[in-house]
C-alpha positions as semicolon CSV with decimal commas, in nm:
position;residue;x (nm);y (nm);z (nm)
1;M;5,578;23,084;11,305
2;S;5,216;23,016;11,204
3;T;5,030;23,054;10,876
4;I;4,654;23,058;10,829
5;F;4,469;22,954;10,515
6;L;4,162;23,159;10,422
7;N;3,962;22,973;10,159
8;V;3,681;23,167;9,992
9;G;3,423;23,043;9,741
10;Q;3,378;22,707;9,574
11;C;3,710;22,712;9,389
12;G;3,913;22,819;9,692
13;N;3,763;22,550;9,912
14;Q;3,796;22,273;9,654
15;V;4,165;22,347;9,600
16;S;4,234;22,393;9,971
17;K;4,108;22,043;10,046
18;S;4,386;21,893;9,832
19;I;4,648;22,136;9,962
20;L;4,570;22,083;10,330
21;K;4,573;21,704;10,290
22;T;4,923;21,720;10,143
23;L;5,057;21,973;10,393
24;T;4,921;21,799;10,701
25;S;5,063;21,462;10,594
26;D;5,417;21,602;10,610
27;G;5,606;21,512;10,926
28;E;5,787;21,845;10,955
29;V;5,460;22,037;10,923
30;L;5,311;21,836;11,209
31;Q;5,621;21,892;11,421
32;S;5,640;22,266;11,365
33;N;5,268;22,347;11,403
34;T;5,297;22,586;11,110
35;Y;4,973;22,483;10,944
36;K;4,823;22,287;11,235
37;C;4,749;22,374;11,597
38;P;4,907;22,170;11,877
39;G;4,570;22,000;11,922
40;G;4,571;21,881;11,561
41;E;4,322;22,127;11,410
42;V;4,428;22,281;11,080
43;R;4,486;22,656;11,079
44;S;4,224;22,738;10,817
45;V;3,899;22,927;10,774
46;H;3,653;22,818;10,504
47;V;3,398;23,063;10,367
48;D;3,132;23,024;10,098
49;S;2,794;23,176;10,020
50;E;2,628;22,841;9,953
51;T;2,656;22,494;10,102
52;K;2,725;22,269;9,801
53;V;3,104;22,252;9,834
54;I;3,175;22,376;10,182
55;S;2,952;22,115;10,350
56;Q;3,199;21,853;10,227
57;M;3,477;22,017;10,428
58;K;3,303;21,923;10,753
59;K;3,286;21,561;10,637
60;S;3,648;21,543;10,522
61;S;3,926;21,371;10,715
62;L;4,081;21,712;10,783
63;N;4,048;21,828;11,141
64;I;3,870;22,161;11,082
65;R;3,709;22,359;11,362
66;E;3,333;22,365;11,314
67;K;3,313;22,741;11,372
68;N;3,577;22,796;11,103
69;V;3,337;22,667;10,835
70;I;3,111;22,959;10,744
71;C;2,846;22,949;10,474
72;G;2,533;23,123;10,352
73;K;2,235;23,001;10,156
74;K;2,187;23,244;9,866
75;G;2,506;23,248;9,659
76;R;2,651;23,560;9,500
77;G;2,536;23,522;9,140
78;S;2,889;23,543;8,993
79;N;2,876;23,915;9,076
80;W;3,174;24,087;9,240
81;A;2,957;24,370;9,376
82;L;2,716;24,128;9,543
83;G;3,005;23,933;9,692
84;Y;3,175;24,250;9,814
85;N;2,873;24,441;9,950
86;G;2,624;24,162;10,019
87;F;2,247;24,188;9,993
88;S;2,085;24,523;10,065
89;S;1,850;24,351;10,309
90;G;2,150;24,248;10,519
91;S;2,012;23,893;10,531
92;E;2,356;23,733;10,497
93;D;2,579;23,990;10,664
94;H;2,666;23,722;10,918
95;I;2,905;23,565;10,663
96;L;3,136;23,864;10,679
97;T;3,117;23,912;11,057
98;D;3,150;23,538;11,128
99;S;3,450;23,515;10,895
100;E;3,619;23,811;11,061
101;D;3,553;23,661;11,404
102;A;3,685;23,317;11,304
103;L;4,000;23,472;11,159
104;R;4,060;23,680;11,471
105;K;4,026;23,378;11,700
106;E;4,249;23,163;11,477
107;I;4,515;23,435;11,475
108;E;4,495;23,462;11,855
109;R;4,570;23,088;11,879
110;C;4,902;23,139;11,699
111;D;5,221;23,173;11,904
112;S;5,376;23,377;11,623
113;Y;5,132;23,478;11,349
114;Y;5,306;23,562;11,022
115;G;5,035;23,588;10,761
116;V;4,738;23,455;10,565
117;I;4,734;23,256;10,243
118;L;4,414;23,348;10,059
119;L;4,280;23,092;9,810
120;H;4,004;23,214;9,579
121;S;3,894;23,251;9,218
122;L;3,891;23,571;9,016
123;G;3,578;23,497;8,815
124;G;3,308;23,400;9,066
125;G;3,105;23,626;9,290
126;T;3,209;23,488;9,628
127;G;3,577;23,423;9,562
128;S;3,624;23,756;9,388
129;G;3,393;23,992;9,578
130;L;3,390;23,848;9,929
131;G;3,756;23,751;9,887
132;S;3,837;24,115;9,808
133;R;3,641;24,237;10,110
134;L;3,815;23,997;10,348
135;C;4,153;24,091;10,200
136;E;4,086;24,456;10,282
137;L;3,973;24,368;10,634
138;L;4,290;24,168;10,698
139;R;4,512;24,451;10,580
140;D;4,326;24,702;10,799
141;E;4,331;24,482;11,111
142;Y;4,682;24,334;11,070
143;P;4,883;24,586;10,865
144;M;5,223;24,439;10,956
145;N;5,146;24,078;10,860
146;Y;5,171;23,918;10,519
147;I;4,887;23,843;10,277
148;L;4,967;23,602;9,994
149;S;4,690;23,553;9,738
150;C;4,664;23,229;9,542
151;S;4,422;23,332;9,268
152;F;4,271;23,120;8,993
153;A;4,191;23,284;8,660
154;P;3,877;23,154;8,485
155;F;3,877;22,973;8,152
156;S;3,901;23,214;7,860
157;S;3,612;23,030;7,693
158;G;3,394;23,175;7,965
159;D;3,265;23,054;8,300
160;S;3,039;23,359;8,332
161;P;2,961;23,668;8,120
162;L;3,067;23,877;8,422
163;Q;3,407;23,712;8,472
164;H;3,606;23,992;8,305
165;Y;3,456;24,257;8,532
166;N;3,501;24,034;8,838
167;S;3,864;23,960;8,753
168;L;3,939;24,327;8,690
169;L;3,792;24,445;9,020
170;T;3,957;24,163;9,217
171;L;4,304;24,210;9,069
172;S;4,286;24,580;9,149
173;T;4,208;24,498;9,512
174;L;4,485;24,239;9,533
175;Q;4,738;24,482;9,388
176;N;4,648;24,737;9,655
177;Y;4,627;24,510;9,959
178;T;4,840;24,196;9,921
179;D;5,216;24,134;9,938
180;G;5,229;23,872;9,664
181;I;4,995;23,709;9,412
182;I;5,041;23,355;9,277
183;L;4,820;23,355;8,969
184;T;4,715;23,020;8,824
185;Y;4,551;23,001;8,482
186;N;4,281;22,736;8,434
187;D;4,351;22,729;8,059
188;E;4,717;22,645;8,120
189;I;4,634;22,370;8,368
190;L;4,385;22,204;8,134
191;Y;4,632;22,222;7,845
192;R;4,910;22,060;8,052
193;L;4,682;21,782;8,178
194;H;4,542;21,706;7,832
195;K;4,898;21,696;7,697
196;R;4,998;21,450;7,969
197;M;4,687;21,229;7,956
198;G;4,619;21,225;7,583
199;D;4,257;21,157;7,489
200;K;4,144;21,089;7,846
201;S;3,903;21,336;8,001
202;V;4,030;21,551;8,286
203;S;3,835;21,548;8,612
204;L;3,795;21,834;8,857
205;D;3,981;21,634;9,122
206;Q;4,279;21,598;8,887
207;I;4,284;21,973;8,824
208;N;4,271;22,044;9,198
209;Q;4,550;21,795;9,270
210;Y;4,762;21,946;8,993
211;I;4,723;22,292;9,150
212;S;4,792;22,147;9,494
213;N;5,121;21,992;9,380
214;H;5,235;22,325;9,237
215;L;5,154;22,524;9,549
216;C;5,279;22,262;9,795
217;G;5,605;22,261;9,603
218;V;5,647;22,612;9,743
219;F;5,474;22,587;10,083
220;L;5,621;22,263;10,221
221;P;5,927;22,285;10,448
222;T;6,274;22,291;10,295
223;D;6,612;22,206;10,444
224;S;6,753;22,535;10,315
225;L;6,534;22,746;10,545
226;R;6,556;22,522;10,850
227;P;6,763;22,668;11,136
228;K;7,086;22,479;11,201
229;K;6,956;22,372;11,539
230;G;6,588;22,289;11,567
231;F;6,296;22,217;11,336
232;N;6,153;22,403;11,039
233;I;5,964;22,719;11,134
234;G;5,744;22,735;10,823
235;S;5,883;23,052;10,669
236;E;5,867;22,929;10,307
237;P;5,564;23,134;10,187
238;W;5,701;23,452;10,340
239;E;6,061;23,403;10,227
240;L;5,914;23,352;9,881
241;I;5,762;23,702;9,897
242;R;6,088;23,853;10,025
243;S;6,287;23,688;9,748
244;T;6,057;23,743;9,452
245;C;5,833;24,043;9,534
246;P;6,059;24,311;9,683
247;V;5,890;24,585;9,477
248;P;5,518;24,635;9,559
249;S;5,425;24,736;9,205
250;T;5,544;24,405;9,052
251;K;5,436;24,109;9,265
252;F;5,272;23,850;9,036
253;L;5,423;23,502;9,054
254;H;5,406;23,211;8,811
255;V;5,474;22,859;8,945
256;N;5,619;22,584;8,726
257;H;5,631;22,239;8,888
258;L;5,733;21,893;8,772
259;A;5,778;21,568;8,964
260;K;5,926;21,250;8,820
261;S;6,081;20,927;8,940
262;K;6,444;20,825;8,879
263;L;6,550;21,131;8,679
264;S;6,870;21,329;8,721
265;W;6,840;21,694;8,820
266;E;6,958;21,791;8,471
267;A;6,681;21,589;8,305
268;L;6,416;21,707;8,550
269;V;6,503;22,075;8,503
270;G;6,519;22,026;8,126
271;Q;6,169;21,877;8,113
272;S;6,036;22,148;8,343
273;L;6,172;22,425;8,121
274;Q;6,009;22,265;7,816
275;N;5,670;22,342;7,974
276;L;5,753;22,710;8,012
277;T;5,583;22,961;7,781
278;K;5,868;23,191;7,678
279;Y;5,709;23,425;7,421
280;D;5,387;23,619;7,382
281;K;5,166;23,596;7,073
282;Q;5,368;23,868;6,902
283;G;5,692;23,676;6,950
284;N;5,830;23,900;7,225
285;A;6,024;23,719;7,497
286;Y;5,895;23,726;7,852
287;S;6,141;23,817;8,128
288;C;6,191;23,714;8,489
289;L;6,259;23,973;8,759
290;S;6,349;23,721;9,031
291;S;6,275;23,360;9,117
292;V;6,307;23,078;9,366
293;V;6,412;22,732;9,246
294;I;6,315;22,449;9,482
295;G;6,441;22,092;9,447
296;R;6,278;21,817;9,654
297;G;6,384;21,457;9,696
298;D;6,748;21,567;9,726
299;Q;6,859;21,260;9,920
300;T;7,222;21,287;9,808
301;N;7,258;21,665;9,858
302;T;7,354;21,719;9,493
303;F;7,089;21,974;9,391
304;H;7,287;22,287;9,478
305;Q;7,599;22,147;9,314
306;S;7,409;22,057;8,994
307;L;7,260;22,405;8,971
308;Q;7,592;22,577;9,022
309;K;7,761;22,373;8,748
310;T;7,521;22,393;8,454
311;L;7,155;22,434;8,546
312;N;7,185;22,786;8,684
313;S;7,268;22,928;8,342
314;K;7,001;22,713;8,171
315;I;6,726;22,843;8,399
316;K;6,844;23,203;8,366
317;S;6,847;23,171;7,989
318;A;6,505;23,003;7,967
319;Y;6,342;23,262;8,193
320;N;6,530;23,550;8,025
321;C;6,627;23,698;8,361
322;V;6,667;24,076;8,369
323;T;7,023;24,201;8,358
324;W;6,984;24,455;8,638
325;N;6,931;24,183;8,900
326;P;7,272;24,023;8,971
327;F;7,115;23,737;9,172
328;P;6,785;23,644;9,001
329;L;6,776;23,288;9,141
330;D;6,738;23,175;9,500
331;I;6,796;22,803;9,549
332;W;6,616;22,591;9,810
333;S;6,622;22,215;9,856
334;G;6,461;21,945;10,067
335;R;6,525;21,576;10,121
336;S;6,160;21,472;10,105
337;C;5,936;21,499;9,798
338;I;5,563;21,569;9,800
339;V;5,498;21,294;9,543
340;I;5,519;21,025;9,806
341;C;5,362;20,758;9,586
342;L;5,671;20,736;9,364
343;S;5,991;20,562;9,468
344;N;6,312;20,762;9,427
345;S;6,100;21,057;9,321
346;S;6,215;21,415;9,299
347;S;6,051;21,741;9,201
348;I;6,149;22,081;9,075
349;T;5,941;22,391;9,148
350;I;6,022;22,733;9,004
351;A;5,829;23,029;9,140
352;A;5,910;23,329;8,922
353;N;5,812;23,694;8,912
354;Y;5,747;23,661;8,541
355;S;5,629;23,917;8,288
356;N;5,385;23,674;8,121
357;I;5,127;23,838;8,347
358;N;5,111;24,123;8,095
359;Q;4,962;23,900;7,825
360;Y;4,675;23,801;8,052
361;L;4,619;24,151;8,190
362;T;4,617;24,308;7,844
363;Q;4,354;24,061;7,721
364;L;4,150;24,119;8,036
365;I;4,162;24,497;8,002
366;N;4,059;24,483;7,635
367;K;3,760;24,255;7,700
368;A;3,643;24,439;8,011
369;K;3,686;24,779;7,843
370;L;3,479;24,672;7,543
371;M;3,197;24,558;7,771
372;F;3,224;24,867;7,991
373;D;3,214;25,111;7,698
374;N;2,898;24,941;7,576
375;K;2,751;24,941;7,930
376;A;2,706;24,563;7,919
377;Y;2,576;24,410;8,244
378;L;2,669;24,719;8,447
379;H;2,319;24,748;8,593
380;W;2,388;24,431;8,793
381;Y;2,685;24,602;8,958
382;W;2,506;24,931;9,022
383;R;2,223;24,730;9,180
384;Y;2,455;24,594;9,448
385;G;2,649;24,907;9,535
386;A;2,935;24,923;9,285
387;T;3,014;25,264;9,136
388;Q;3,164;25,397;8,816
389;E;3,456;25,525;9,023
390;M;3,535;25,168;9,134
391;F;3,560;25,056;8,773
392;T;3,764;25,358;8,668
393;E;4,013;25,305;8,951
394;S;4,036;24,933;8,873
395;F;4,113;24,999;8,506
396;E;4,381;25,248;8,607
397;T;4,535;25,009;8,862
398;V;4,557;24,715;8,621
399;E;4,688;24,935;8,340
400;Q;4,957;25,061;8,578
401;I;5,060;24,702;8,656
402;I;5,118;24,645;8,285
403;E;5,327;24,961;8,257
404;D;5,530;24,874;8,568
405;Y;5,620;24,532;8,427
406;K;5,713;24,685;8,093
407;S;5,946;24,927;8,271
408;A;6,094;24,654;8,491
409;V;6,195;24,427;8,202
410;K;6,350;24,696;7,979
């Protein structure tokens, strides 16, 4: 069972570097060929519209096929429409065709292709626009295979004046074409790191490693999903979708991860739940539709027992699990822990279909709507082929997501 990473834009490629290093250092990953080919090459395609970040991928210690690193020279100006449609002159159309060709060849190398994990930002032009276009192409070409988006929401303080439009258009595409969306908020990451490090400044590498730890907490092999006879087949990303995103209209996931050394499972879960945002700004409690709880570093096989005794109810209470789902928690465990630098370390990762997405989507809709009603910056989108109908449909799609989550948590 093989999984391919599609990394689009500066953000997607920067994060993927940390993720792939962690994944390919795991013995079970190497044995199963889930994320690596038998020859040692990683199953990944790297796409960007300029060379600044992606050129570093060729120089990294990762074994990446040269033809799987695709870049342009002009950038996409933080404009979703330019990323999606490209230049009218067609001068960089090769990025789209080369990406499609590299993906097709990488898929053909798989013995059993299961799906693509798409890493990209919501706010930039390449990650949002070109990422949306490639997502549509994958769904059209491989309708029966999974697409899991790992999306990164821009800082609310503003990376670009166009980020609200870009995020709106991208989220609409993801809702229509993917099977699951792990949404990571840059504001939340920076807050957690500042809280942990105090007055020290936070580097970009630390942010990327923080994201990598969260996602690898889900993607790395677990003992729970390993067949009784044989090695792990790498089904973790796709079992995650089956467990947490059974309804296509509600498929946004929030990942909460914590790793510590020499802590009991009770203490580790307790600290992890302290980091969880449980209420919106109006004081209304968020709710969880379904979740997967993953314990790593379970050398004594006590994780399941600990959850069944006391932690199960604590997690359900903290996440305010909906009453209509009789089994809102799936429990996975693994003997090894991704934080290999700590002795006796263990980690807890909770991937939850969580209604906190509504707070972000509501703020996004309000800001984008205000700009749209005042026709702010729209000429840049019309210039590169976007239409009023695209915006109208995107507003309707995102508003429907909000309504679907409200209905689901009643």
